[in-house]
MISEPA-702288 format. One record per residue (C-alpha): residue in one letter; x, y, z. Coordinates in steps of 0.02 Angstrom, whole numbers. Layout:
+------+--------+--------+--------+
: type :     c1 :     c2 :     c3 :
+------+--------+--------+--------+
:    A :      X :      Y :      Z :
...
+------+--------+--------+--------+
***
This chain:
+------+--------+--------+--------+
: type :     c1 :     c2 :     c3 :
+------+--------+--------+--------+
:    X :  10058 :  11804 :  -2182 :
:    X :  10115 :  11775 :  -2003 :
:    X :  10293 :  11724 :  -1963 :
:    X :  10319 :  11545 :  -1905 :
:    X :  10339 :  11520 :  -1718 :
:    X :  10518 :  11494 :  -1661 :
:    X :  10473 :  11319 :  -1602 :
:    X :  10436 :  11269 :  -1783 :
:    X :  10582 :  11363 :  -1860 :
:    X :  10719 :  11289 :  -1747 :
:    X :  10697 :  11106 :  -1802 :
:    X :  10695 :  11158 :  -1986 :
:    X :  10854 :  11262 :  -1964 :
:    X :  10934 :  11115 :  -1874 :
:    X :  10895 :  11000 :  -2021 :
:    X :  10966 :  11129 :  -2143 :
:    X :  11124 :  11142 :  -2038 :
:    X :  11141 :  10952 :  -2033 :
:    X :  11122 :  10936 :  -2222 :
:    X :  11239 :  11083 :  -2252 :
:    X :  11379 :  11015 :  -2144 :
:    X :  11366 :  10839 :  -2216 :
:    X :  11370 :  10898 :  -2396 :
:    X :  11502 :  11034 :  -2373 :
:    X :  11608 :  10924 :  -2261 :
:    X :  11608 :  10781 :  -2386 :
:    X :  11655 :  10898 :  -2529 :
:    X :  11799 :  10972 :  -2429 :
:    X :  11865 :  10800 :  -2380 :
:    X :  11862 :  10741 :  -2562 :
:    X :  11945 :  10899 :  -2628 :
:    X :  12070 :  10899 :  -2485 :
:    X :  12120 :  10719 :  -2521 :
:    X :  12143 :  10770 :  -2702 :
:    X :  12279 :  10889 :  -2646 :
:    X :  12380 :  10736 :  -2592 :
:    X :  12331 :  10615 :  -2730 :
:    X :  12362 :  10743 :  -2870 :
:    X :  12495 :  10843 :  -2779 :
:    X :  12602 :  10888 :  -2930 :
:    X :  12453 :  10951 :  -3029 :
:    X :  12385 :  11050 :  -2881 :
:    X :  12557 :  11126 :  -2846 :
:    X :  12572 :  11177 :  -3028 :
:    X :  12401 :  11262 :  -3017 :
:    X :  12451 :  11351 :  -2856 :
:    X :  12612 :  11410 :  -2939 :
:    X :  12507 :  11475 :  -3086 :
:    X :  12402 :  11577 :  -2963 :
:    X :  12562 :  11661 :  -2903 :
:    X :  12550 :  11587 :  -2728 :
:    X :  12710 :  11570 :  -2626 :
:    X :  12786 :  11399 :  -2589 :
:    X :  12655 :  11306 :  -2693 :
:    X :  12709 :  11130 :  -2642 :
:    X :  12702 :  11167 :  -2456 :
:    X :  12542 :  11269 :  -2475 :
:    X :  12453 :  11127 :  -2566 :
:    X :  12494 :  11011 :  -2420 :
:    X :  12436 :  11142 :  -2293 :
:    X :  12272 :  11175 :  -2384 :
:    X :  12246 :  10988 :  -2405 :
:    X :  12265 :  10959 :  -2218 :
:    X :  12147 :  11104 :  -2179 :
:    X :  12015 :  11040 :  -2300 :
:    X :  12024 :  10859 :  -2242 :
:    X :  12028 :  10895 :  -2056 :
:    X :  11902 :  11038 :  -2055 :
:    X :  11790 :  10944 :  -2178 :
:    X :  11791 :  10792 :  -2064 :
:    X :  11749 :  10905 :  -1916 :
:    X :  11598 :  10971 :  -2012 :
:    X :  11538 :  10795 :  -2051 :
:    X :  11556 :  10747 :  -1868 :
:    X :  11478 :  10908 :  -1807 :
:    X :  11624 :  10944 :  -1692 :
:    X :  11699 :  11119 :  -1679 :
:    X :  11580 :  11163 :  -1820 :
:    X :  11588 :  11351 :  -1808 :
:    X :  11778 :  11355 :  -1803 :
:    X :  11795 :  11230 :  -1946 :
:    X :  11665 :  11325 :  -2049 :
:    X :  11755 :  11491 :  -2025 :
:    X :  11922 :  11413 :  -2073 :
:    X :  11846 :  11336 :  -2229 :
:    X :  11756 :  11498 :  -2272 :
:    X :  11926 :  11583 :  -2275 :
:    X :  11990 :  11442 :  -2386 :
:    X :  11847 :  11475 :  -2507 :
:    X :  11878 :  11662 :  -2510 :
:    X :  12058 :  11621 :  -2559 :
:    X :  12000 :  11501 :  -2695 :
:    X :  11875 :  11627 :  -2764 :
:    X :  12004 :  11766 :  -2769 :
:    X :  12158 :  11668 :  -2827 :
:    X :  12087 :  11545 :  -2952 :
:    X :  11912 :  11610 :  -2985 :
:    X :  11934 :  11796 :  -3008 :
:    X :  12121 :  11786 :  -3043 :
:    X :  12116 :  11643 :  -3170 :
:    X :  11932 :  11626 :  -3217 :
:    X :  11921 :  11444 :  -3163 :
:    X :  11740 :  11390 :  -3169 :
:    X :  11741 :  11281 :  -3013 :
:    X :  11806 :  11426 :  -2909 :
:    X :  11669 :  11538 :  -2977 :
:    X :  11529 :  11411 :  -2953 :
:    X :  11561 :  11280 :  -2818 :
:    X :  11673 :  11388 :  -2708 :
:    X :  11541 :  11524 :  -2681 :
:    X :  11412 :  11391 :  -2636 :
:    X :  11532 :  11313 :  -2511 :
:    X :  11571 :  11486 :  -2443 :
:    X :  11385 :  11517 :  -2415 :
:    X :  11363 :  11348 :  -2329 :
:    X :  11513 :  11381 :  -2217 :
:    X :  11446 :  11552 :  -2168 :
:    X :  11276 :  11474 :  -2131 :
:    X :  11361 :  11344 :  -2020 :
:    X :  11464 :  11476 :  -1932 :
:    X :  11299 :  11560 :  -1890 :
:    X :  11189 :  11410 :  -1848 :
:    X :  11312 :  11286 :  -1774 :
:    X :  11305 :  11100 :  -1813 :
:    X :  11119 :  11064 :  -1805 :
:    X :  11059 :  10889 :  -1762 :
:    X :  11159 :  10731 :  -1737 :
:    X :  11322 :  10817 :  -1697 :
:    X :  11465 :  10764 :  -1585 :
:    X :  11487 :  10945 :  -1532 :
:    X :  11315 :  10970 :  -1454 :
:    X :  11386 :  11113 :  -1350 :
:    X :  11438 :  11195 :  -1515 :
:    X :  11258 :  11249 :  -1550 :
+------+--------+--------+--------+
***
């Protein structure tokens, strides 16, 4: 079996990047907004993970997730946003997944981590505001 020519692989990779950033970005925006809507519950969870200044940290993580998630959806500063969110997911996997056994941090967080690493590698793909980001 011969490898596909680069000319055929690039458009497919661009479509994968587009789908990845739209899905991951939307998930991050929704979960980030949840940090504000359900602040007390989120802060209680963060305190249970043993994280310092849980109330302030929930706000900080919420801002990161909303802003960086929106950047992914827009396709602007994609690599930077993806790396920031990848770090967020490593923290979630370690603190709440491995540390507390929370299912969402052992299932969804690794998928989001993989998507963010893919986006850090590929850039935004098609239909992005940050065309120079590719």
